[in-house]
C-alpha positions as CSV (number, residue, x, y, z in Angstrom):
1,M,-31.0,-106.5,12.1
2,T,-31.5,-104.2,15.1
3,R,-31.2,-100.5,14.5
4,T,-28.8,-98.4,16.6
5,E,-30.6,-96.4,19.1
6,S,-29.9,-92.7,19.1
7,P,-31.2,-89.9,21.3
8,N,-32.2,-88.0,18.2
9,F,-33.8,-90.8,16.3
10,K,-37.1,-89.5,14.9
11,D,-39.1,-92.7,15.7
12,D,-38.4,-92.2,19.4
13,V,-40.3,-88.9,19.3
14,D,-43.9,-89.1,20.3
15,T,-45.5,-87.3,17.4
16,C,-49.0,-87.6,19.0
17,Q,-47.9,-84.3,20.5
18,S,-47.5,-81.8,17.6
19,V,-44.1,-81.2,16.3
20,I,-44.9,-77.8,15.0
21,H,-44.4,-75.1,17.6
22,G,-47.3,-73.1,19.0
23,I,-50.3,-75.5,18.9
24,H,-50.0,-76.6,22.5
25,G,-50.4,-80.3,22.1
26,T,-53.4,-80.4,19.8
27,L,-53.0,-81.2,16.1
28,F,-55.5,-79.2,13.9
29,L,-56.4,-80.9,10.6
30,L,-58.5,-79.7,7.6
31,S,-60.0,-81.9,5.0
32,I,-61.3,-80.6,1.6
33,V,-63.4,-83.6,0.6
34,T,-66.8,-83.3,-1.2
35,D,-67.7,-87.0,-1.3
36,E,-69.5,-88.1,2.0
37,D,-68.1,-91.6,1.8
38,D,-64.5,-90.5,1.5
39,A,-64.9,-88.0,4.3
40,A,-66.5,-90.7,6.6
41,T,-63.7,-93.1,5.8
42,L,-61.0,-90.6,6.6
43,R,-62.8,-89.6,9.8
44,A,-63.1,-93.2,10.9
45,D,-59.5,-94.0,10.2
46,L,-58.3,-91.0,12.2
47,K,-60.5,-91.9,15.1
48,R,-59.1,-95.4,15.3
49,S,-55.5,-94.3,15.0
50,R,-53.2,-93.4,17.8
51,L,-53.5,-89.7,17.1
52,S,-55.3,-89.0,20.4
53,E,-55.1,-85.2,20.4
54,Y,-56.3,-83.8,17.1
55,K,-59.2,-81.7,15.7
56,L,-60.6,-82.4,12.2
57,Q,-62.5,-79.8,10.3
58,R,-64.1,-80.6,6.9
59,C,-64.9,-78.3,4.0
60,S,-66.8,-79.4,0.9
61,S,-65.7,-76.6,-1.4
62,L,-62.4,-74.9,-2.1
63,D,-63.7,-71.4,-1.5
64,D,-64.9,-72.3,2.0
65,A,-61.5,-73.9,2.7
66,C,-59.6,-70.7,1.6
67,N,-61.8,-68.5,3.8
68,M,-61.2,-70.9,6.7
69,L,-57.4,-70.9,6.1
70,R,-57.4,-67.1,6.2
71,A,-59.3,-67.1,9.5
72,C,-57.7,-70.1,11.3
73,G,-54.4,-71.9,11.5
74,F,-54.1,-75.6,10.6
75,D,-51.1,-78.0,10.9
76,L,-52.0,-80.3,8.0
77,L,-54.5,-80.3,5.1
78,F,-56.2,-83.3,3.3
79,L,-57.1,-82.6,-0.3
80,N,-59.1,-84.9,-2.6
81,L,-57.3,-84.5,-5.9
82,E,-59.9,-86.3,-8.0
83,E,-62.6,-83.7,-7.2
84,L,-60.4,-80.9,-8.7
85,D,-60.4,-79.9,-12.4
86,D,-56.9,-78.3,-12.1
87,P,-55.1,-79.5,-8.9
88,A,-52.1,-77.2,-9.5
89,Q,-54.3,-74.1,-9.7
90,A,-56.2,-75.2,-6.5
91,I,-53.0,-75.6,-4.6
92,D,-51.8,-72.2,-5.7
93,R,-55.1,-70.7,-4.3
94,L,-54.5,-72.5,-1.0
95,R,-50.9,-71.3,-0.8
96,D,-52.0,-67.7,-1.6
97,T,-53.9,-67.7,1.6
98,G,-50.6,-67.9,3.5
99,F,-50.9,-71.6,4.3
100,E,-47.3,-73.0,4.3
101,N,-47.8,-76.3,6.2
102,P,-48.0,-79.8,4.6
103,I,-50.7,-80.9,2.2
104,L,-51.6,-84.6,1.8
105,G,-53.4,-85.6,-1.4
106,L,-56.1,-88.3,-1.7
107,A,-56.4,-90.2,-4.9
108,S,-57.8,-93.5,-6.1
109,R,-55.7,-96.4,-7.3
110,R,-57.0,-96.0,-10.8
111,S,-55.8,-92.4,-11.1
112,M,-52.4,-93.3,-9.5
113,D,-51.9,-96.2,-12.0
114,K,-52.2,-94.0,-15.1
115,P,-49.0,-93.5,-17.0
116,D,-49.3,-89.7,-17.1
117,C,-50.0,-89.5,-13.3
118,A,-47.7,-87.1,-11.6
119,R,-47.8,-85.6,-8.1
120,P,-48.8,-82.0,-8.4
121,A,-46.3,-79.4,-7.2
122,G,-46.9,-78.3,-3.6
123,I,-48.2,-81.7,-2.5
124,D,-46.1,-83.3,0.2
125,D,-47.4,-86.9,-0.3
126,V,-50.3,-88.7,-2.0
127,I,-52.3,-91.5,-0.2
128,C,-54.3,-94.1,-2.1
129,K,-57.9,-94.0,-0.9
130,E,-58.4,-97.8,-1.3
131,D,-55.5,-98.4,1.1
132,L,-56.7,-96.1,3.8
133,S,-56.3,-97.6,7.3
134,P,-55.7,-96.2,10.8
135,S,-52.0,-97.1,10.8
136,L,-51.5,-95.7,7.3
137,V,-53.2,-92.4,8.1
138,E,-51.3,-92.1,11.4
139,H,-47.9,-92.8,9.7
140,A,-48.6,-90.4,6.9
141,V,-49.5,-87.6,9.2
142,R,-46.6,-88.2,11.5
143,S,-43.9,-88.6,8.8
144,T,-45.2,-85.6,6.8
145,I,-45.3,-83.2,9.7
146,V,-41.8,-84.3,10.9
147,R,-40.4,-84.1,7.4
148,H,-41.9,-80.7,6.8
149,T,-40.8,-79.4,10.2
150,L,-37.2,-80.6,9.6
151,S,-37.1,-79.0,6.1
152,S,-38.4,-75.7,7.5
153,E,-35.9,-75.8,10.4
154,R,-33.1,-76.6,8.0
155,A,-34.1,-73.8,5.6
156,L,-34.2,-71.4,8.5
157,L,-30.9,-72.7,9.7
158,E,-29.3,-72.4,6.3
159,T,-30.6,-68.8,5.9
160,R,-29.2,-67.8,9.3
161,L,-26.0,-69.6,8.6
162,N,-25.4,-68.0,5.3
163,L,-26.1,-64.6,6.8
164,A,-23.7,-65.3,9.6
165,L,-21.1,-66.6,7.2
166,E,-21.3,-63.5,5.0
167,T,-21.3,-60.9,7.8
168,G,-18.9,-62.7,10.3
169,K,-16.5,-64.3,7.8
170,M,-17.1,-67.8,9.3
171,G,-16.7,-71.1,7.6
172,S,-19.2,-74.0,7.8
173,W,-18.6,-77.7,8.2
174,I,-20.4,-81.1,8.6
175,Y,-18.9,-84.0,10.4
176,H,-20.1,-87.6,9.9
177,P,-19.1,-89.5,13.0
178,K,-19.7,-93.0,11.6
179,E,-17.6,-92.4,8.5
180,R,-15.2,-90.0,10.4
181,R,-15.5,-87.6,7.5
182,F,-15.6,-83.8,7.2
183,E,-17.2,-81.6,4.6
184,W,-15.8,-78.0,4.5
185,D,-17.0,-75.0,2.6
186,E,-14.6,-72.6,0.8
187,I,-14.2,-70.2,3.8
188,A,-13.4,-73.1,6.2
189,Q,-10.8,-74.5,3.7
190,A,-9.1,-71.2,3.5
191,M,-9.0,-70.9,7.3
192,I,-7.4,-74.4,7.6
193,P,-4.7,-74.5,4.9
194,F,-5.0,-78.1,3.7
195,P,-2.2,-79.2,1.3
196,E,-4.8,-79.6,-1.5
197,N,-8.2,-78.0,-2.1
198,S,-10.9,-80.6,-1.4
199,A,-14.3,-80.2,0.3
200,T,-14.1,-83.6,1.9
201,R,-11.5,-84.5,4.4
202,S,-11.0,-87.4,6.9
203,M,-10.7,-86.9,10.6
204,E,-7.0,-87.8,10.5
205,E,-6.3,-85.2,7.8
206,F,-8.0,-82.5,9.8
207,I,-6.1,-83.5,13.0
208,E,-2.8,-83.2,11.2
209,Q,-3.5,-79.5,10.6
210,V,-4.1,-78.9,14.3
211,Y,-1.3,-77.8,16.6
212,P,0.1,-81.0,18.4
213,E,-0.8,-79.7,21.9
214,D,-4.5,-79.2,20.9
215,R,-5.1,-82.4,19.0
216,S,-6.4,-84.4,22.0
217,K,-8.8,-81.6,22.9
218,V,-10.3,-81.5,19.4
219,S,-10.5,-85.3,19.2
220,D,-12.3,-85.6,22.5
221,A,-14.8,-82.9,21.5
222,L,-15.8,-84.6,18.2
223,D,-15.5,-88.3,19.1
224,Q,-18.4,-88.2,21.7
225,L,-21.7,-87.9,19.9
226,P,-23.6,-85.0,21.5
227,L,-27.2,-84.9,22.6
228,K,-29.9,-83.0,20.8
229,D,-29.6,-79.7,22.7
230,E,-25.9,-80.0,23.4
231,I,-23.3,-77.8,21.7
232,V,-19.9,-79.1,20.6
233,G,-17.3,-76.4,21.0
234,C,-13.5,-76.1,21.4
235,Q,-10.7,-73.7,20.6
236,F,-7.5,-74.9,18.9
237,R,-4.5,-73.5,17.1
238,V,-3.6,-74.3,13.5
239,N,-0.2,-76.0,12.9
240,S,1.2,-73.1,10.8
241,D,4.5,-71.2,10.3
242,Q,2.8,-67.9,11.2
243,M,3.5,-66.4,14.6
244,P,1.5,-66.1,16.6
245,L,-0.3,-69.3,15.5
246,P,-3.8,-68.7,14.1
247,S,-6.5,-69.6,16.6
248,L,-9.9,-71.0,15.5
249,E,-13.1,-71.8,17.3
250,L,-15.1,-74.9,16.4
251,R,-18.8,-74.9,17.3
252,G,-21.6,-77.2,16.2
253,R,-24.6,-79.3,17.1
254,I,-26.3,-82.6,16.2
255,W,-28.4,-82.8,13.0
256,Q,-30.3,-85.7,11.4
257,G,-32.1,-85.0,8.2
258,G,-34.3,-88.1,8.0
259,A,-35.6,-90.9,10.2
260,Y,-33.2,-93.4,8.6
261,E,-30.2,-91.2,8.1
262,E,-27.1,-91.3,10.3
263,P,-26.8,-88.3,12.6
264,A,-24.2,-85.7,11.8
265,I,-22.7,-82.7,13.5
266,M,-23.1,-79.3,11.7
267,G,-21.3,-76.2,12.8
268,V,-19.3,-73.1,12.0
269,L,-15.6,-72.2,12.2
270,R,-14.5,-68.8,13.0
271,Q,-11.2,-67.1,13.7
272,T,-10.8,-65.6,17.2
273,P,-7.9,-64.2,19.2
274,R,-6.8,-66.9,21.6
275,T,-6.7,-65.7,25.2
276,N,-3.5,-67.5,26.1
277,E,-1.7,-66.0,23.1
278,L,-2.8,-62.5,24.1
279,F,-1.4,-63.0,27.6
280,E,1.8,-64.5,26.0
281,R,2.2,-61.3,24.1
282,I,1.6,-59.2,27.2
283,N,4.2,-61.3,29.0
284,E,6.6,-60.6,26.2
285,A,6.0,-56.8,26.6
286,N,6.4,-57.2,30.3
287,T,9.7,-59.0,29.8
288,A,10.9,-56.3,27.4
289,I,10.0,-53.6,30.0
290,Q,11.9,-55.5,32.7
291,E,14.9,-55.9,30.5
292,A,14.8,-52.1,29.8
293,F,14.8,-51.3,33.5
294,L,17.7,-53.8,34.1
295,A,19.7,-52.2,31.3
296,R,19.1,-48.8,32.7
297,E,20.2,-49.9,36.2
298,E,23.3,-51.5,34.6
299,A,24.1,-48.3,32.8
300,M,23.7,-46.3,35.9
301,R,26.0,-48.7,37.8
302,K,28.7,-48.5,35.2
303,A,28.5,-44.7,35.1
304,N,28.7,-44.6,38.9
305,Q,31.8,-46.9,38.8
306,K,33.5,-44.6,36.3
307,L,32.7,-41.5,38.3
308,Q,34.1,-43.1,41.5
309,A,37.2,-44.2,39.6
310,L,37.7,-40.7,38.4
311,A,37.2,-39.3,41.9
312,S,39.7,-41.8,43.3
313,E,42.2,-40.9,40.6
314,L,41.9,-37.2,41.3
315,Q,42.4,-37.9,45.0
316,H,45.5,-40.0,44.3
317,T,46.9,-37.4,42.1
318,E,46.5,-34.7,44.8
319,G,48.3,-36.9,47.4
320,R,51.2,-37.6,45.0
321,A,51.6,-33.9,44.1
322,S,51.9,-32.9,47.8
323,K,54.8,-35.3,48.3
324,E,56.8,-34.2,45.2
325,P,59.9,-31.9,45.7
326,E,59.8,-28.3,44.7
327,P,60.6,-27.9,41.0
328,P,63.8,-25.9,40.2
329,K,63.3,-22.2,39.3
330,T,63.8,-21.5,35.7
331,E,65.3,-18.3,34.3
332,A,62.6,-18.0,31.9
333,P,60.2,-15.2,32.8
334,S,56.6,-16.0,33.7
335,F,53.7,-15.4,31.4
336,S,52.6,-12.4,33.4
337,E,56.1,-10.9,33.4
338,S,56.7,-11.3,29.7
339,K,53.3,-9.8,29.1
340,Q,53.9,-6.7,31.3
341,E,57.5,-5.9,30.4
342,P,58.5,-5.0,26.9
343,A,61.6,-6.4,25.2
344,K,64.9,-4.6,26.1
345,P,68.4,-4.7,24.6
346,A,70.8,-7.4,25.7
347,A,73.0,-5.2,27.9
348,V,70.0,-3.8,29.8
349,H,68.7,-7.4,30.2
350,K,72.0,-8.5,31.7
351,I,71.9,-5.6,34.2
352,V,68.3,-6.3,35.1
353,S,69.0,-10.0,35.5
354,S,72.0,-9.4,37.8
355,K,69.9,-7.0,39.8
356,S,67.0,-9.4,40.0
357,R,69.3,-12.2,41.2
358,K,70.6,-10.0,44.0
359,A,67.1,-9.0,45.0
360,A,66.0,-12.6,45.0
361,K,68.7,-13.4,47.4
362,A,67.5,-10.7,49.7
363,V,63.7,-11.3,49.4
364,P,62.5,-14.7,50.6
365,K,61.0,-16.8,47.8
366,P,57.3,-17.9,48.1
367,E,56.5,-21.7,48.1
368,P,56.0,-23.2,44.6
369,K,52.4,-24.0,43.7
370,A,51.3,-27.2,42.1
371,Q,50.4,-27.3,38.4
372,D,46.7,-27.9,39.1
373,E,46.6,-24.9,41.5
374,A,48.2,-22.8,38.8
375,L,45.3,-23.9,36.5
376,G,42.8,-22.9,39.2
377,I,41.5,-26.5,40.1
378,D,40.7,-27.5,43.7
379,K,40.8,-31.3,43.9
380,K,38.8,-31.6,47.1
381,V,36.1,-29.3,45.9
382,A,36.0,-31.2,42.5
383,Y,35.7,-34.6,44.3
384,Q,32.9,-33.3,46.5
385,E,31.0,-31.9,43.4
386,V,31.4,-35.2,41.6
387,L,29.9,-37.1,44.5
388,K,27.1,-34.6,44.9
389,S,26.3,-34.9,41.1
390,V,26.0,-38.7,41.4
391,A,23.8,-38.4,44.4
392,R,21.5,-35.9,42.6
393,K,21.1,-38.3,39.6
394,K,20.2,-41.2,41.9
395,A,17.6,-39.1,43.7
396,A,16.1,-37.7,40.5
397,T,15.6,-41.3,39.1
398,P,12.4,-42.8,40.5
399,K,12.9,-46.2,42.0
400,Q,10.3,-48.5,40.6
401,E,10.4,-51.9,42.1
402,S,7.4,-53.3,40.3
403,L,5.3,-52.4,37.3
404,P,2.0,-50.6,37.8
405,F,0.1,-53.5,36.1
406,D,1.0,-57.2,36.6
407,F,0.9,-58.4,33.0
408,A,2.1,-61.8,34.0
409,Q,-1.0,-62.6,36.1
410,E,-3.0,-65.5,34.6
411,P,-6.7,-65.0,33.9
412,E,-9.1,-66.5,36.4
413,I,-11.7,-67.6,33.7
414,D,-11.3,-71.2,32.7
415,Y,-12.6,-71.8,29.2
416,I,-11.9,-75.6,29.2
417,P,-15.1,-77.6,29.9
418,P,-15.0,-79.9,33.0
419,N,-14.0,-83.5,32.1
420,P,-14.5,-86.2,34.8
421,S,-12.2,-88.6,32.9
422,K,-9.2,-86.3,33.3
423,E,-10.0,-84.3,36.4
424,G,-12.0,-86.9,38.4
425,F,-15.7,-86.6,39.2
426,V,-15.2,-84.5,42.3
427,G,-12.9,-82.0,40.6
428,A,-15.0,-81.7,37.5
429,A,-18.2,-81.4,39.5
430,K,-16.8,-78.7,41.7
431,R,-15.5,-76.7,38.8
432,L,-18.8,-77.0,37.0
433,V,-20.6,-75.6,40.1
434,T,-18.0,-72.8,40.3
435,M,-18.5,-71.9,36.6
436,T,-22.3,-71.9,37.0
437,R,-22.1,-69.7,40.1
438,K,-19.9,-67.1,38.3
439,E,-21.7,-67.2,34.9
440,H,-25.3,-67.3,36.0
441,K,-25.1,-65.6,39.5
442,L,-26.6,-68.7,41.1
443,E,-25.8,-69.5,44.7
444,A,-24.9,-73.2,44.0
445,S,-23.1,-75.6,46.4
446,I,-22.1,-79.3,46.1
447,S,-21.2,-81.9,48.7
448,V,-19.9,-85.4,47.9
449,A,-20.1,-87.9,50.8
450,D,-17.9,-90.8,49.5
451,Q,-15.3,-89.2,47.2
452,Q,-13.0,-92.2,46.9
453,S,-15.7,-94.6,45.8
454,I,-17.2,-92.2,43.3
455,E,-13.8,-92.0,41.5
456,L,-13.9,-95.8,41.1
457,E,-17.4,-95.8,39.8
458,L,-17.8,-97.1,36.2
459,E,-20.7,-94.8,35.5
460,K,-19.2,-91.6,36.8
461,D,-19.3,-90.1,33.4
462,L,-23.0,-90.7,33.1
463,L,-23.6,-89.3,36.6
464,F,-21.6,-86.2,35.6
465,H,-23.6,-85.8,32.4
466,I,-26.9,-86.1,34.4
467,L,-25.6,-83.5,36.9
468,R,-24.8,-81.1,34.1
469,E,-28.2,-81.6,32.5
470,L,-30.0,-81.0,35.9
471,I,-28.0,-77.8,36.6
472,T,-28.8,-76.6,33.0
473,N,-32.5,-77.2,33.7
474,V,-32.2,-75.2,36.9
475,V,-30.5,-72.3,35.2
476,K,-32.8,-72.2,32.1
477,H,-36.3,-73.0,33.6
478,S,-36.5,-72.7,37.3
479,R,-35.5,-69.0,37.8
480,A,-34.0,-70.1,41.1
481,R,-31.5,-68.2,43.2
482,L,-30.3,-71.1,45.3
483,C,-29.2,-74.6,44.3
484,I,-28.0,-77.3,46.6
485,I,-26.4,-80.5,45.2
486,T,-25.6,-83.6,47.2
487,L,-24.2,-87.0,46.2
488,F,-24.1,-89.9,48.6
489,R,-24.2,-93.7,48.6
490,D,-27.3,-95.4,49.9
491,E,-26.3,-99.1,50.3
492,D,-26.1,-100.4,46.6
493,E,-27.2,-97.1,45.0
494,W,-25.8,-93.7,44.3
495,V,-28.2,-90.9,45.1
496,L,-27.7,-87.6,43.3
497,Q,-30.1,-84.9,44.5
498,V,-30.4,-81.3,43.0
499,E,-32.7,-79.0,45.0
500,D,-33.6,-75.4,44.0
501,D,-35.9,-72.7,45.2
502,G,-37.4,-71.8,41.8
503,V,-40.9,-71.9,40.3
504,G,-41.4,-75.6,41.2
505,L,-42.8,-78.5,39.2
506,N,-44.4,-77.6,35.9
507,E,-47.6,-79.5,34.8
508,K,-45.8,-80.7,31.7
509,L,-43.2,-82.5,33.7
510,K,-45.5,-84.9,35.5
511,S,-45.5,-87.5,32.7
512,V,-42.8,-89.2,30.7
513,N,-44.3,-88.1,27.4
514,A,-43.0,-85.8,24.6
515,P,-42.6,-82.5,26.5
516,L,-39.8,-84.0,28.5
517,N,-37.5,-84.5,25.5
518,K,-37.6,-80.7,24.9
519,I,-35.6,-80.0,28.1
520,G,-33.4,-83.1,28.3
521,L,-35.3,-85.0,31.1
522,F,-36.5,-87.7,28.7
523,Q,-32.9,-88.5,27.7
524,I,-31.9,-88.7,31.4
525,R,-34.7,-91.2,32.2
526,T,-33.9,-93.3,29.1
527,Q,-30.2,-93.5,30.0
528,L,-31.0,-94.3,33.7
529,A,-33.5,-97.0,32.6
530,L,-30.8,-98.7,30.6
531,K,-28.6,-98.8,33.7
532,G,-31.3,-99.9,36.1
533,G,-31.8,-96.4,37.6
534,H,-34.6,-93.9,37.7
535,L,-35.3,-90.2,38.2
536,D,-37.9,-88.7,40.6
537,M,-39.0,-85.1,40.7
538,V,-40.9,-83.9,43.7
539,P,-41.8,-80.4,44.8
540,A,-39.8,-78.8,47.6
541,S,-41.1,-76.9,50.6
542,P,-42.2,-74.1,50.6
543,N,-41.3,-73.7,46.9
544,G,-38.9,-75.2,44.4
545,L,-38.1,-78.6,43.0
546,I,-36.1,-81.6,44.1
547,A,-34.7,-83.9,41.3
548,R,-33.4,-87.2,42.8
549,V,-31.4,-89.6,40.7
550,R,-30.8,-93.2,41.8
551,I,-28.4,-95.5,39.9
552,P,-26.9,-98.9,41.0
553,V,-23.3,-98.8,42.3
554,S,-20.8,-100.3,39.9
555,I,-17.4,-100.0,41.4
556,R,-14.4,-100.8,39.2
557,D,-12.8,-103.2,41.7
558,N,-16.0,-105.2,42.0
559,A,-16.3,-105.4,38.3
560,K,-12.8,-106.9,38.0
561,T,-13.4,-109.6,40.7
562,T,-16.7,-110.6,39.1
């Protein structure tokens, strides 16, 4: 049965180059073997193996080995267990020197077949001396170093993750793509309120807890298996009754514990204020302010109408009073007369009344005054004062046509990663270049010669992935200020060219060996080789680098006709 190929499969890694960081391509080995025959056999097997770049140093005593370990650094140690009286004590002495790298034990078959034989603590693996061969030594060295490196990286990752979880209140998760199964810790389970407490959930159960509008985005991010250095990330809202909806960020990367284990995605889950919800709340505040201004304008309009109605009523009353006939004169004395003259007897009153009637006939009577004039109200003056008061209130109220801040303006930053399947290759590529230019201050430009044909290309997703990887290499490694990207069709091939003015071609990039898989170029060449394409890297003039990708054209219409 053929084994599924994976970009992170450990057998694909050329472990001739050291897996441990900092040894610059040479594997340093130390052997603690007293017997000359055993030392010669080990040396011969190493020489005939495919471990081309290594240095072997031999010590015949444990004391010399401890002194050498304190002075020098070694990547792996061979230890003859049969020459030690107490292997556990000898291993403790070696570890006390600060040596933390793998130790391979050498033992005879007779010793290994004993019932009480047990591997001492601190030994990574034991090799039978009678079975020594170049391939066995090579495989033991490679597998032990890779396994030790993975365990060290995992321990470091778990330490950092636990610290981040404790300080940042984040939850951790592991996703198994083949089984479509999640493993959540207690913090992540609390952040995503599942109906029942369980550390293991299927992909469908997790998607049900996501807000319906964000489910497709989460599925797309997790269904595509990422590369080794690629980060899986997306933001989504939880399907909850809380308002606003809780917003979470999912971030992770590929992880493979062993050579024959299926790859998984490990990551963290943290709660973060969603930008769109923040702007929605700002829009709500903006709407409330606008409604308050409209209510104020409506109140001013109603008050103005009432004042104008009052002024019209006063003016109408004044006109009607001027047309009414003079009221008949009553015999009752006025308020001023009754106040000035004291009360008199009836006879005297009759005499005075008769005299006053005679005098009234002789003296012409003044014109009667209206009731309002008797109260001292001038209608015209009052009407003018009302109009002036309304004008003063309007002038005192500042007219604000728009708010000082436009809260409804959408942000310019786009957090959604470009997707050629939804936006098309040209749209996704242009947005990728725009985001790179803004985020990394890189003067990048792109030109696509045949835009209609590239949208029909079956391998446009692969081309976009290669373009993103090449741009990432320019940003991380070239220290360039200018990047020019062109895509055109050369007969039956697509040609994607990325040119920069950076530091140029590194010596480590001239071969297809292990250093390339550290920056993603090895994966590009592997994927292109499967499609019949290739990648060339040549220096630019006067400085810089030109990465040129060629891949056969595979238009969708041609594929249907064939």
